[in-house]
py3Dmol code that shows the C-alpha trace and the ligand (Angstrom):
import py3Dmol

protein = """\
ATOM      1  CA  MET A   1      63.816  16.817 -20.194  1.00  0.00           C
ATOM      2  CA  THR A   2      62.389  20.331 -20.304  1.00  0.00           C
ATOM      3  CA  LEU A   3      60.380  21.316 -17.165  1.00  0.00           C
ATOM      4  CA  LEU A   4      57.117  21.529 -19.326  1.00  0.00           C
ATOM      5  CA  ARG A   5      57.888  17.934 -20.529  1.00  0.00           C
ATOM      6  CA  ARG A   6      58.471  16.642 -17.285  1.00  0.00           C
ATOM      7  CA  THR A   7      55.091  18.156 -15.960  1.00  0.00           C
ATOM      8  CA  LEU A   8      53.139  16.802 -18.812  1.00  0.00           C
ATOM      9  CA  VAL A   9      54.547  13.230 -18.349  1.00  0.00           C
ATOM     10  CA  ALA A  10      53.729  13.420 -14.617  1.00  0.00           C
ATOM     11  CA  ALA A  11      50.300  14.531 -15.351  1.00  0.00           C
ATOM     12  CA  ALA A  12      49.751  11.671 -17.733  1.00  0.00           C
ATOM     13  CA  THR A  13      51.061   9.122 -15.225  1.00  0.00           C
ATOM     14  CA  VAL A  14      48.579  10.613 -12.674  1.00  0.00           C
ATOM     15  CA  ALA A  15      45.702  10.481 -15.156  1.00  0.00           C
ATOM     16  CA  THR A  16      46.227   6.704 -16.080  1.00  0.00           C
ATOM     17  CA  LEU A  17      46.722   5.821 -12.428  1.00  0.00           C
ATOM     18  CA  ALA A  18      43.607   7.938 -11.349  1.00  0.00           C
ATOM     19  CA  ALA A  19      41.202   6.348 -14.273  1.00  0.00           C
ATOM     20  CA  PRO A  20      41.017   2.865 -12.861  1.00  0.00           C
ATOM     21  CA  PHE A  21      40.354   4.335  -9.413  1.00  0.00           C
ATOM     22  CA  ALA A  22      37.542   6.434 -10.828  1.00  0.00           C
ATOM     23  CA  ALA A  23      35.800   3.337 -12.166  1.00  0.00           C
ATOM     24  CA  MET A  24      36.438   1.401  -9.017  1.00  0.00           C
ATOM     25  CA  SER A  25      35.031   3.896  -6.765  1.00  0.00           C
ATOM     26  CA  GLN A  26      32.016   3.988  -9.160  1.00  0.00           C
ATOM     27  CA  ASP A  27      31.632   0.367  -8.553  1.00  0.00           C
ATOM     28  CA  ILE A  28      31.895   0.564  -4.801  1.00  0.00           C
ATOM     29  CA  LYS A  29      29.307   3.564  -4.433  1.00  0.00           C
ATOM     30  CA  PRO A  30      26.038   1.560  -3.345  1.00  0.00           C
ATOM     31  CA  ARG A  31      22.829   1.738  -5.205  1.00  0.00           C
ATOM     32  CA  LEU A  32      20.560   4.258  -3.489  1.00  0.00           C
ATOM     33  CA  ILE A  33      16.912   3.130  -3.328  1.00  0.00           C
ATOM     34  CA  ARG A  34      14.465   5.588  -2.183  1.00  0.00           C
ATOM     35  CA  PHE A  35      11.337   3.637  -0.689  1.00  0.00           C
ATOM     36  CA  GLY A  36       8.449   5.815  -0.039  1.00  0.00           C
ATOM     37  CA  TYR A  37       5.313   5.100   2.056  1.00  0.00           C
ATOM     38  CA  GLY A  38       2.367   7.169   3.493  1.00  0.00           C
ATOM     39  CA  LEU A  39       2.122   6.209   7.035  1.00  0.00           C
ATOM     40  CA  ASN A  40       4.482   7.317   9.878  1.00  0.00           C
ATOM     41  CA  GLU A  41       7.648   5.293  11.020  1.00  0.00           C
ATOM     42  CA  ALA A  42       5.899   3.929  14.107  1.00  0.00           C
ATOM     43  CA  SER A  43       3.221   2.042  11.992  1.00  0.00           C
ATOM     44  CA  ASN A  44       3.093  -1.399  10.675  1.00  0.00           C
ATOM     45  CA  GLN A  45       4.034   0.100   7.354  1.00  0.00           C
ATOM     46  CA  GLY A  46       6.956   1.802   8.788  1.00  0.00           C
ATOM     47  CA  ARG A  47       8.244  -1.413  10.697  1.00  0.00           C
ATOM     48  CA  ALA A  48       8.026  -3.397   7.620  1.00  0.00           C
ATOM     49  CA  ALA A  49       9.989  -0.808   5.393  1.00  0.00           C
ATOM     50  CA  LYS A  50      12.664  -1.132   7.831  1.00  0.00           C
ATOM     51  CA  VAL A  51      12.802  -4.989   7.738  1.00  0.00           C
ATOM     52  CA  PHE A  52      12.803  -4.617   3.904  1.00  0.00           C
ATOM     53  CA  ALA A  53      15.695  -2.158   3.904  1.00  0.00           C
ATOM     54  CA  GLU A  54      17.846  -4.244   6.306  1.00  0.00           C
ATOM     55  CA  ALA A  55      17.291  -7.189   4.266  1.00  0.00           C
ATOM     56  CA  VAL A  56      18.444  -5.595   1.028  1.00  0.00           C
ATOM     57  CA  GLU A  57      21.476  -4.133   2.851  1.00  0.00           C
ATOM     58  CA  LYS A  58      22.473  -7.477   4.264  1.00  0.00           C
ATOM     59  CA  ALA A  59      21.954  -9.755   0.978  1.00  0.00           C
ATOM     60  CA  SER A  60      23.864  -7.264  -1.060  1.00  0.00           C
ATOM     61  CA  GLY A  61      26.679  -6.773   1.376  1.00  0.00           C
ATOM     62  CA  GLY A  62      26.000  -3.190   1.535  1.00  0.00           C
ATOM     63  CA  LYS A  63      25.976  -2.484  -2.418  1.00  0.00           C
ATOM     64  CA  MET A  64      22.241  -1.693  -2.150  1.00  0.00           C
ATOM     65  CA  LYS A  65      21.074   0.745   0.211  1.00  0.00           C
ATOM     66  CA  VAL A  66      17.238   1.336   0.935  1.00  0.00           C
ATOM     67  CA  ARG A  67      16.404   4.802   2.330  1.00  0.00           C
ATOM     68  CA  ALA A  68      12.647   4.281   3.770  1.00  0.00           C
ATOM     69  CA  ILE A  69      10.993   7.597   3.751  1.00  0.00           C
ATOM     70  CA  GLY A  70       7.624   7.709   5.455  1.00  0.00           C
ATOM     71  CA  ALA A  71       4.661  10.039   6.380  1.00  0.00           C
ATOM     72  CA  ALA A  72       4.191  10.735   2.749  1.00  0.00           C
ATOM     73  CA  ALA A  73       7.513  12.893   2.752  1.00  0.00           C
ATOM     74  CA  LEU A  74       7.929  11.894  -0.931  1.00  0.00           C
ATOM     75  CA  GLY A  75       4.134  12.701  -1.686  1.00  0.00           C
ATOM     76  CA  PRO A  76       0.926  10.773  -1.351  1.00  0.00           C
ATOM     77  CA  ASP A  77       0.517   7.429  -3.150  1.00  0.00           C
ATOM     78  CA  THR A  78      -0.764   8.677  -6.337  1.00  0.00           C
ATOM     79  CA  GLN A  79       2.379  11.347  -6.725  1.00  0.00           C
ATOM     80  CA  MET A  80       4.785   8.420  -5.825  1.00  0.00           C
ATOM     81  CA  GLN A  81       3.223   6.193  -8.410  1.00  0.00           C
ATOM     82  CA  GLN A  82       3.966   8.747 -11.081  1.00  0.00           C
ATOM     83  CA  ALA A  83       7.513   9.298  -9.782  1.00  0.00           C
ATOM     84  CA  LEU A  84       8.259   5.635 -10.236  1.00  0.00           C
ATOM     85  CA  ILE A  85       6.824   5.635 -13.647  1.00  0.00           C
ATOM     86  CA  GLY A  86       8.993   8.574 -14.706  1.00  0.00           C
ATOM     87  CA  GLY A  87      11.969   6.992 -12.971  1.00  0.00           C
ATOM     88  CA  ALA A  88      12.621   9.743 -10.377  1.00  0.00           C
ATOM     89  CA  GLN A  89      11.908   7.545  -7.448  1.00  0.00           C
ATOM     90  CA  GLU A  90      12.946   3.880  -7.251  1.00  0.00           C
ATOM     91  CA  MET A  91      10.361   2.271  -4.923  1.00  0.00           C
ATOM     92  CA  MET A  92       7.306   2.659  -2.658  1.00  0.00           C
ATOM     93  CA  VAL A  93       4.527   0.754  -0.832  1.00  0.00           C
ATOM     94  CA  GLY A  94       1.030   1.703  -0.862  1.00  0.00           C
ATOM     95  CA  SER A  95      -2.685   0.937  -1.410  1.00  0.00           C
ATOM     96  CA  THR A  96      -3.705  -0.990  -4.412  1.00  0.00           C
ATOM     97  CA  ALA A  97      -6.766   1.340  -4.365  1.00  0.00           C
ATOM     98  CA  THR A  98      -4.938   4.363  -5.273  1.00  0.00           C
ATOM     99  CA  LEU A  99      -3.518   2.665  -8.173  1.00  0.00           C
ATOM    100  CA  VAL A 100      -6.649   1.994 -10.146  1.00  0.00           C
ATOM    101  CA  GLY A 101      -6.263   5.243 -12.167  1.00  0.00           C
ATOM    102  CA  ILE A 102      -3.078   3.637 -13.585  1.00  0.00           C
ATOM    103  CA  SER A 103      -4.101  -0.055 -13.754  1.00  0.00           C
ATOM    104  CA  LYS A 104      -7.854  -0.649 -13.691  1.00  0.00           C
ATOM    105  CA  GLU A 105      -7.518  -4.375 -12.703  1.00  0.00           C
ATOM    106  CA  MET A 106      -6.404  -3.374  -9.259  1.00  0.00           C
ATOM    107  CA  ALA A 107     -10.082  -2.586  -8.735  1.00  0.00           C
ATOM    108  CA  LEU A 108     -10.539  -6.176  -7.896  1.00  0.00           C
ATOM    109  CA  TRP A 109      -9.256  -5.664  -4.514  1.00  0.00           C
ATOM    110  CA  ASP A 110     -11.924  -2.889  -3.807  1.00  0.00           C
ATOM    111  CA  THR A 111     -14.626  -5.559  -3.895  1.00  0.00           C
ATOM    112  CA  PRO A 112     -16.546  -5.153  -0.572  1.00  0.00           C
ATOM    113  CA  PHE A 113     -16.733  -8.358   1.369  1.00  0.00           C
ATOM    114  CA  LEU A 114     -14.437 -10.231  -1.073  1.00  0.00           C
ATOM    115  CA  PHE A 115     -12.652 -12.181   1.546  1.00  0.00           C
ATOM    116  CA  SER A 116     -14.088 -13.396   4.857  1.00  0.00           C
ATOM    117  CA  ASN A 117     -10.788 -13.740   6.518  1.00  0.00           C
ATOM    118  CA  SER A 118      -7.010 -12.941   6.107  1.00  0.00           C
ATOM    119  CA  LYS A 119      -6.229 -16.695   5.019  1.00  0.00           C
ATOM    120  CA  GLU A 120      -8.519 -16.350   2.021  1.00  0.00           C
ATOM    121  CA  ALA A 121      -6.653 -12.904   1.235  1.00  0.00           C
ATOM    122  CA  ASP A 122      -3.310 -14.484   1.497  1.00  0.00           C
ATOM    123  CA  ALA A 123      -4.207 -17.457  -0.938  1.00  0.00           C
ATOM    124  CA  LEU A 124      -5.774 -15.311  -3.428  1.00  0.00           C
ATOM    125  CA  LEU A 125      -3.161 -12.561  -3.372  1.00  0.00           C
ATOM    126  CA  ASP A 126      -0.257 -14.898  -3.545  1.00  0.00           C
ATOM    127  CA  GLY A 127      -1.777 -17.175  -5.925  1.00  0.00           C
ATOM    128  CA  PRO A 128      -2.428 -16.972  -9.864  1.00  0.00           C
ATOM    129  CA  ILE A 129      -5.146 -14.155  -9.676  1.00  0.00           C
ATOM    130  CA  GLY A 130      -2.946 -11.889  -7.457  1.00  0.00           C
ATOM    131  CA  GLU A 131      -0.136 -12.577 -10.142  1.00  0.00           C
ATOM    132  CA  ARG A 132      -2.162 -11.808 -13.089  1.00  0.00           C
ATOM    133  CA  VAL A 133      -3.418  -8.437 -11.351  1.00  0.00           C
ATOM    134  CA  LYS A 134       0.155  -7.427 -10.595  1.00  0.00           C
ATOM    135  CA  ALA A 135       1.537  -8.441 -13.992  1.00  0.00           C
ATOM    136  CA  LYS A 136      -0.766  -5.752 -15.659  1.00  0.00           C
ATOM    137  CA  LEU A 137       1.392  -3.106 -13.901  1.00  0.00           C
ATOM    138  CA  GLU A 138       4.295  -3.568 -16.179  1.00  0.00           C
ATOM    139  CA  ASP A 139       2.825  -2.073 -19.203  1.00  0.00           C
ATOM    140  CA  LYS A 140       2.144   0.970 -17.146  1.00  0.00           C
ATOM    141  CA  GLY A 141       5.911   1.303 -16.027  1.00  0.00           C
ATOM    142  CA  LEU A 142       5.678  -0.408 -12.677  1.00  0.00           C
ATOM    143  CA  VAL A 143       6.685  -3.631 -11.268  1.00  0.00           C
ATOM    144  CA  GLY A 144       4.701  -5.137  -8.490  1.00  0.00           C
ATOM    145  CA  LEU A 145       6.740  -7.391  -6.092  1.00  0.00           C
ATOM    146  CA  VAL A 146       4.503  -8.503  -3.257  1.00  0.00           C
ATOM    147  CA  TYR A 147       1.260  -7.602  -1.419  1.00  0.00           C
ATOM    148  CA  TRP A 148       1.395  -6.599   2.148  1.00  0.00           C
ATOM    149  CA  GLU A 149      -1.612  -6.344   4.445  1.00  0.00           C
ATOM    150  CA  ASN A 150      -3.241  -3.062   4.922  1.00  0.00           C
ATOM    151  CA  GLY A 151      -6.052  -5.050   6.470  1.00  0.00           C
ATOM    152  CA  PHE A 152      -9.969  -4.999   6.798  1.00  0.00           C
ATOM    153  CA  ARG A 153     -11.344  -1.563   7.048  1.00  0.00           C
ATOM    154  CA  ASN A 154     -13.595  -0.078   9.538  1.00  0.00           C
ATOM    155  CA  LEU A 155     -15.463   3.061   9.849  1.00  0.00           C
ATOM    156  CA  THR A 156     -14.742   5.944  12.346  1.00  0.00           C
ATOM    157  CA  ASN A 157     -16.590   9.251  12.477  1.00  0.00           C
ATOM    158  CA  SER A 158     -17.116  12.309  14.766  1.00  0.00           C
ATOM    159  CA  LYS A 159     -20.888  12.466  14.673  1.00  0.00           C
ATOM    160  CA  ARG A 160     -22.697   9.448  15.905  1.00  0.00           C
ATOM    161  CA  PRO A 161     -22.168   5.498  16.247  1.00  0.00           C
ATOM    162  CA  VAL A 162     -23.096   3.843  12.796  1.00  0.00           C
ATOM    163  CA  ASN A 163     -25.186   0.833  13.961  1.00  0.00           C
ATOM    164  CA  LYS A 164     -27.319   0.824  10.620  1.00  0.00           C
ATOM    165  CA  MET A 165     -27.081   2.125   7.147  1.00  0.00           C
ATOM    166  CA  GLU A 166     -29.236   4.980   7.853  1.00  0.00           C
ATOM    167  CA  ASP A 167     -26.663   6.516  10.426  1.00  0.00           C
ATOM    168  CA  LEU A 168     -24.276   7.166   7.545  1.00  0.00           C
ATOM    169  CA  ASN A 169     -26.883   9.745   5.955  1.00  0.00           C
ATOM    170  CA  GLY A 170     -25.323  13.019   5.619  1.00  0.00           C
ATOM    171  CA  ILE A 171     -21.911  11.904   7.110  1.00  0.00           C
ATOM    172  CA  LYS A 172     -18.978  13.450   5.131  1.00  0.00           C
ATOM    173  CA  LEU A 173     -16.753  10.619   4.676  1.00  0.00           C
ATOM    174  CA  ARG A 174     -13.309  10.621   3.370  1.00  0.00           C
ATOM    175  CA  VAL A 175     -12.650   7.837   0.987  1.00  0.00           C
ATOM    176  CA  MET A 176      -9.454   6.955  -1.046  1.00  0.00           C
ATOM    177  CA  GLN A 177      -9.243   8.392  -4.692  1.00  0.00           C
ATOM    178  CA  ASN A 178     -11.027   5.532  -6.269  1.00  0.00           C
ATOM    179  CA  ASN A 179     -14.201   5.180  -7.974  1.00  0.00           C
ATOM    180  CA  VAL A 180     -15.395   1.785  -6.332  1.00  0.00           C
ATOM    181  CA  PHE A 181     -14.921   3.362  -2.744  1.00  0.00           C
ATOM    182  CA  LEU A 182     -16.807   6.558  -3.867  1.00  0.00           C
ATOM    183  CA  THR A 183     -19.794   4.731  -5.453  1.00  0.00           C
ATOM    184  CA  SER A 184     -19.854   2.170  -2.587  1.00  0.00           C
ATOM    185  CA  PHE A 185     -20.275   4.885   0.271  1.00  0.00           C
ATOM    186  CA  ASN A 186     -22.615   7.130  -1.633  1.00  0.00           C
ATOM    187  CA  THR A 187     -24.672   4.113  -2.258  1.00  0.00           C
ATOM    188  CA  LEU A 188     -24.849   3.443   1.513  1.00  0.00           C
ATOM    189  CA  GLY A 189     -25.918   7.117   1.983  1.00  0.00           C
ATOM    190  CA  ALA A 190     -22.683   8.858   3.154  1.00  0.00           C
ATOM    191  CA  ASN A 191     -21.299  11.822   1.329  1.00  0.00           C
ATOM    192  CA  ALA A 192     -18.198  10.412   0.134  1.00  0.00           C
ATOM    193  CA  VAL A 193     -15.079  12.859  -0.515  1.00  0.00           C
ATOM    194  CA  PRO A 194     -12.015  11.427  -2.170  1.00  0.00           C
ATOM    195  CA  MET A 195      -8.873  12.978  -0.540  1.00  0.00           C
ATOM    196  CA  SER A 196      -5.089  11.565  -0.234  1.00  0.00           C
ATOM    197  CA  PHE A 197      -4.170  10.058   2.977  1.00  0.00           C
ATOM    198  CA  SER A 198      -1.679  12.634   3.865  1.00  0.00           C
ATOM    199  CA  GLU A 199      -4.541  15.378   4.032  1.00  0.00           C
ATOM    200  CA  LEU A 200      -6.736  13.211   6.206  1.00  0.00           C
ATOM    201  CA  PHE A 201      -5.701  13.891   9.768  1.00  0.00           C
ATOM    202  CA  GLY A 202      -5.826  17.740   9.120  1.00  0.00           C
ATOM    203  CA  ALA A 203      -9.297  17.354   7.448  1.00  0.00           C
ATOM    204  CA  LEU A 204     -10.707  15.303  10.360  1.00  0.00           C
ATOM    205  CA  GLU A 205      -9.347  17.792  12.932  1.00  0.00           C
ATOM    206  CA  THR A 206     -10.816  20.779  11.086  1.00  0.00           C
ATOM    207  CA  LYS A 207     -14.093  18.720  10.502  1.00  0.00           C
ATOM    208  CA  THR A 208     -13.919  19.391   6.754  1.00  0.00           C
ATOM    209  CA  VAL A 209     -14.980  15.616   6.739  1.00  0.00           C
ATOM    210  CA  ASP A 210     -16.723  13.852   9.588  1.00  0.00           C
ATOM    211  CA  GLY A 211     -15.205  10.348   9.170  1.00  0.00           C
ATOM    212  CA  GLN A 212     -13.067   7.909   7.362  1.00  0.00           C
ATOM    213  CA  GLU A 213     -12.304   4.218   6.992  1.00  0.00           C
ATOM    214  CA  ASN A 214      -9.162   2.360   7.663  1.00  0.00           C
ATOM    215  CA  PRO A 215      -7.881  -0.679   9.295  1.00  0.00           C
ATOM    216  CA  PHE A 216      -7.599  -0.578  13.189  1.00  0.00           C
ATOM    217  CA  ASN A 217      -3.937  -0.498  12.813  1.00  0.00           C
ATOM    218  CA  THR A 218      -3.965   2.744  10.772  1.00  0.00           C
ATOM    219  CA  ILE A 219      -6.558   4.340  13.234  1.00  0.00           C
ATOM    220  CA  LEU A 220      -4.130   3.658  15.924  1.00  0.00           C
ATOM    221  CA  SER A 221      -0.842   4.495  14.318  1.00  0.00           C
ATOM    222  CA  SER A 222      -2.286   7.692  12.662  1.00  0.00           C
ATOM    223  CA  LYS A 223      -3.750   8.689  16.010  1.00  0.00           C
ATOM    224  CA  PHE A 224      -7.181   9.316  14.520  1.00  0.00           C
ATOM    225  CA  TYR A 225      -8.610   8.592  17.963  1.00  0.00           C
ATOM    226  CA  GLU A 226      -7.648  12.043  18.695  1.00  0.00           C
ATOM    227  CA  VAL A 227     -10.135  13.312  16.228  1.00  0.00           C
ATOM    228  CA  GLN A 228     -12.703  10.542  15.876  1.00  0.00           C
ATOM    229  CA  LYS A 229     -15.055   9.467  18.755  1.00  0.00           C
ATOM    230  CA  TYR A 230     -16.978   6.566  17.062  1.00  0.00           C
ATOM    231  CA  LEU A 231     -15.602   3.334  15.621  1.00  0.00           C
ATOM    232  CA  SER A 232     -17.996   0.984  13.896  1.00  0.00           C
ATOM    233  CA  VAL A 233     -16.644  -2.353  13.165  1.00  0.00           C
ATOM    234  CA  THR A 234     -17.753  -3.097   9.576  1.00  0.00           C
ATOM    235  CA  ASN A 235     -14.788  -5.175   8.177  1.00  0.00           C
ATOM    236  CA  HIS A 236     -16.354  -3.937   4.588  1.00  0.00           C
ATOM    237  CA  VAL A 237     -13.460  -4.531   2.568  1.00  0.00           C
ATOM    238  CA  TYR A 238      -9.885  -6.183   2.852  1.00  0.00           C
ATOM    239  CA  SER A 239      -7.317  -3.533   1.698  1.00  0.00           C
ATOM    240  CA  PRO A 240      -3.942  -4.860   0.537  1.00  0.00           C
ATOM    241  CA  TRP A 241      -0.818  -2.612   0.319  1.00  0.00           C
ATOM    242  CA  ILE A 242       1.569  -3.294  -2.816  1.00  0.00           C
ATOM    243  CA  VAL A 243       5.394  -3.104  -2.965  1.00  0.00           C
ATOM    244  CA  LEU A 244       6.302  -1.316  -6.290  1.00  0.00           C
ATOM    245  CA  VAL A 245       9.499  -0.658  -8.187  1.00  0.00           C
ATOM    246  CA  SER A 246       9.996   1.815 -11.043  1.00  0.00           C
ATOM    247  CA  LYS A 247      10.195  -0.379 -14.233  1.00  0.00           C
ATOM    248  CA  LYS A 248      12.516   2.133 -15.788  1.00  0.00           C
ATOM    249  CA  TRP A 249      14.963   1.739 -12.902  1.00  0.00           C
ATOM    250  CA  TRP A 250      14.349  -2.055 -12.536  1.00  0.00           C
ATOM    251  CA  ASP A 251      15.297  -2.863 -16.160  1.00  0.00           C
ATOM    252  CA  GLY A 252      18.669  -1.459 -15.536  1.00  0.00           C
ATOM    253  CA  LEU A 253      19.478  -3.874 -12.630  1.00  0.00           C
ATOM    254  CA  SER A 254      21.400  -7.093 -12.901  1.00  0.00           C
ATOM    255  CA  LYS A 255      19.616 -10.228 -12.438  1.00  0.00           C
ATOM    256  CA  ASP A 256      21.336 -10.754  -9.080  1.00  0.00           C
ATOM    257  CA  GLU A 257      20.160  -7.184  -7.776  1.00  0.00           C
ATOM    258  CA  GLN A 258      16.531  -7.990  -9.018  1.00  0.00           C
ATOM    259  CA  LYS A 259      16.517 -11.265  -6.990  1.00  0.00           C
ATOM    260  CA  ILE A 260      17.794  -9.303  -3.843  1.00  0.00           C
ATOM    261  CA  LEU A 261      14.961  -7.096  -4.101  1.00  0.00           C
ATOM    262  CA  SER A 262      12.369  -9.908  -4.887  1.00  0.00           C
ATOM    263  CA  ASP A 263      13.633 -12.054  -1.809  1.00  0.00           C
ATOM    264  CA  ALA A 264      13.677  -9.036   0.599  1.00  0.00           C
ATOM    265  CA  ALA A 265      10.317  -8.297  -0.416  1.00  0.00           C
ATOM    266  CA  LYS A 266       8.805 -11.630   0.347  1.00  0.00           C
ATOM    267  CA  LEU A 267      10.565 -11.559   3.626  1.00  0.00           C
ATOM    268  CA  SER A 268       9.144  -8.154   4.425  1.00  0.00           C
ATOM    269  CA  ARG A 269       5.788  -9.478   3.492  1.00  0.00           C
ATOM    270  CA  ASP A 270       5.841 -12.317   5.792  1.00  0.00           C
ATOM    271  CA  PHE A 271       7.089 -10.097   8.518  1.00  0.00           C
ATOM    272  CA  GLU A 272       4.571  -7.497   7.855  1.00  0.00           C
ATOM    273  CA  ARG A 273       1.465  -9.639   7.802  1.00  0.00           C
ATOM    274  CA  LYS A 274       2.499 -11.154  11.082  1.00  0.00           C
ATOM    275  CA  ASP A 275       3.255  -7.979  12.770  1.00  0.00           C
ATOM    276  CA  THR A 276      -0.015  -6.387  11.375  1.00  0.00           C
ATOM    277  CA  ARG A 277      -2.301  -9.193  12.569  1.00  0.00           C
ATOM    278  CA  ALA A 278      -0.619  -9.181  16.133  1.00  0.00           C
ATOM    279  CA  GLU A 279      -1.142  -5.595  16.226  1.00  0.00           C
ATOM    280  CA  ALA A 280      -4.655  -5.502  14.942  1.00  0.00           C
ATOM    281  CA  ALA A 281      -5.589  -8.265  17.681  1.00  0.00           C
ATOM    282  CA  GLN A 282      -4.789  -5.785  20.386  1.00  0.00           C
ATOM    283  CA  ALA A 283      -6.072  -2.674  18.595  1.00  0.00           C
ATOM    284  CA  ILE A 284      -9.722  -2.504  19.580  1.00  0.00           C
ATOM    285  CA  ALA A 285      -8.758  -2.741  23.400  1.00  0.00           C
ATOM    286  CA  ASN A 286      -6.103  -0.052  22.740  1.00  0.00           C
ATOM    287  CA  LEU A 287      -8.600   2.327  20.921  1.00  0.00           C
ATOM    288  CA  LYS A 288     -11.053   1.911  23.721  1.00  0.00           C
ATOM    289  CA  ALA A 289      -8.488   2.792  26.095  1.00  0.00           C
ATOM    290  CA  LYS A 290      -7.793   6.000  24.048  1.00  0.00           C
ATOM    291  CA  GLY A 291     -11.460   6.904  24.483  1.00  0.00           C
ATOM    292  CA  MET A 292     -13.003   5.472  21.350  1.00  0.00           C
ATOM    293  CA  GLN A 293     -16.678   4.235  21.468  1.00  0.00           C
ATOM    294  CA  VAL A 294     -16.667   1.067  19.586  1.00  0.00           C
ATOM    295  CA  ASN A 295     -19.698  -0.667  18.099  1.00  0.00           C
ATOM    296  CA  GLU A 296     -20.349  -3.876  16.139  1.00  0.00           C
ATOM    297  CA  LEU A 297     -23.273  -4.043  13.606  1.00  0.00           C
ATOM    298  CA  SER A 298     -25.967  -6.595  14.202  1.00  0.00           C
ATOM    299  CA  PRO A 299     -25.930  -9.431  11.776  1.00  0.00           C
ATOM    300  CA  GLY A 300     -29.045  -8.200  10.166  1.00  0.00           C
ATOM    301  CA  GLU A 301     -27.762  -4.618   9.626  1.00  0.00           C
ATOM    302  CA  ALA A 302     -24.465  -6.104   8.288  1.00  0.00           C
ATOM    303  CA  ASP A 303     -26.459  -8.128   5.899  1.00  0.00           C
ATOM    304  CA  ARG A 304     -28.473  -4.992   4.714  1.00  0.00           C
ATOM    305  CA  MET A 305     -25.179  -3.244   4.038  1.00  0.00           C
ATOM    306  CA  ARG A 306     -23.563  -6.176   2.291  1.00  0.00           C
ATOM    307  CA  ASN A 307     -26.669  -6.652   0.122  1.00  0.00           C
ATOM    308  CA  LYS A 308     -26.696  -2.909  -0.892  1.00  0.00           C
ATOM    309  CA  LEU A 309     -22.931  -3.006  -1.891  1.00  0.00           C
ATOM    310  CA  THR A 310     -23.363  -5.977  -4.097  1.00  0.00           C
ATOM    311  CA  ARG A 311     -24.643  -3.363  -6.641  1.00  0.00           C
ATOM    312  CA  VAL A 312     -21.000  -2.323  -7.155  1.00  0.00           C
ATOM    313  CA  TYR A 313     -19.831  -5.855  -8.082  1.00  0.00           C
ATOM    314  CA  ALA A 314     -21.165  -5.029 -11.848  1.00  0.00           C
ATOM    315  CA  LEU A 315     -18.889  -2.076 -11.807  1.00  0.00           C
ATOM    316  CA  ILE A 316     -15.872  -3.893 -10.555  1.00  0.00           C
ATOM    317  CA  ALA A 317     -16.585  -6.906 -13.026  1.00  0.00           C
ATOM    318  CA  ALA A 318     -16.488  -4.307 -15.810  1.00  0.00           C
ATOM    319  CA  GLU A 319     -13.225  -2.714 -14.763  1.00  0.00           C
ATOM    320  CA  VAL A 320     -11.317  -5.952 -14.210  1.00  0.00           C
ATOM    321  CA  GLY A 321     -12.848  -7.924 -16.897  1.00  0.00           C
ATOM    322  CA  MET A 322     -15.300 -10.747 -16.789  1.00  0.00           C
ATOM    323  CA  ASP A 323     -12.719 -13.534 -17.083  1.00  0.00           C
ATOM    324  CA  THR A 324     -10.726 -12.292 -14.119  1.00  0.00           C
ATOM    325  CA  TRP A 325     -14.046 -11.718 -12.207  1.00  0.00           C
ATOM    326  CA  ILE A 326     -15.203 -15.379 -12.788  1.00  0.00           C
ATOM    327  CA  GLU A 327     -11.895 -16.797 -12.134  1.00  0.00           C
ATOM    328  CA  THR A 328     -11.601 -15.050  -8.887  1.00  0.00           C
ATOM    329  CA  GLN A 329     -15.014 -16.402  -7.734  1.00  0.00           C
ATOM    330  CA  ASN A 330     -13.945 -19.983  -8.849  1.00  0.00           C
ATOM    331  CA  GLN A 331     -10.569 -19.724  -7.072  1.00  0.00           C
ATOM    332  CA  LEU A 332     -12.176 -18.345  -3.715  1.00  0.00           C
ATOM    333  CA  MET A 333     -14.668 -21.396  -3.717  1.00  0.00           C
ATOM    334  CA  LYS A 334     -11.583 -23.634  -4.154  1.00  0.00           C
ATOM    335  CA  ILE A 335      -9.887 -21.900  -1.223  1.00  0.00           C
ATOM    336  CA  ARG A 336     -12.989 -22.214   0.693  1.00  0.00           C
ATOM    337  CA  GLY A 337     -13.007 -26.007   0.018  1.00  0.00           C
ATOM    338  CA  LEU A 338     -16.330 -25.628  -1.847  1.00  0.00           C
ATOM    339  CA  LYS A 339     -15.026 -26.987  -5.288  1.00  0.00           C
TER     340      LYS A 339
END
"""
ligand_1 = """\
11
TK8
C -1.165 5.317 2.845
C -2.592 4.928 2.315
C -3.499 4.325 3.464
C -4.838 3.830 2.732
C -5.683 5.066 2.696
O -0.407 5.974 1.859
O -5.379 6.088 1.956
O -6.729 5.292 3.332
O -5.470 3.073 3.610
O -2.931 3.015 3.831
O -2.475 3.916 1.339
"""
view = py3Dmol.view(width=600, height=400)
view.addModel(protein, "pdb")
view.setStyle({"model": 0}, {"cartoon": {"style": "trace"}})
view.addModel(ligand_1, "xyz")
view.setStyle({"model": 1}, {"stick": {}})
view.zoomTo()
view.show()
């Protein structure tokens, strides 16, 4: 054998040996899932993201790895939604309210005073109506897995306690990028300013806006108490978060992989709701201890606000479709045991 021939044979042997190894190492390489969210790691959102990541890793025997990335490091909700649609990011969790520009049926969850308590919220969100609204996302390039609890929203500001509707006059209030929220707060007399959550702390600090509205948990975990003196307990709307997957990426997964993600999402949901509720129950005392001045609305004033806000119901019904709107009212009556 000439030297050249020997070298060629050796090279070929290496190549045939190397090929299966290359294929194998491809198989072993875990699927990397970037899971983005907007709040910081030490929040109810961050804690549940971690639970989700651990559940996926465990159920897949390490073949699927979730990298949970908080504090809007992958961008605010709206930017992540676009990244999922385009397939540049795999997963996220965020507010349903910021999804309305993509899927208008999500506006259902913006309805002021839709739920009186979290039990009603769970029943409707996890029932056929929640599924129906979630399923609409698929045409838009997104898969909705489960709803988490963001929570009942309350009002904070740096100007004055809001005891009655008129106290909102002239208050520059940050709202989510969502038409129902914008209209609702303008209707109540505030000067509503749509803005992404990631810009909010800075805007409150520099007084670009005077106030905002979010659940107790977020007011606490995002340290809004450092820049907001007054907290008015309004519980004006129940806000869900939704766990989303890029449909482009989802369609390339095996049935087993999809099941691992769905199951882990359900597990994270159950954990998240419990954790959020436990934290919310302590939150008022904690926020007071941090120096916030807390006031409740008198029942009469709460009713006045509620009545004024029912004006946006027609707007929401038009967005979500009359069918879904009426079916929602029917389901709620059933849940309340009135039907
Ligand atoms: C976090 C947001 C946040 C929401 C808001 O990304 O924007 O006020 O309540 O939870 O989705």
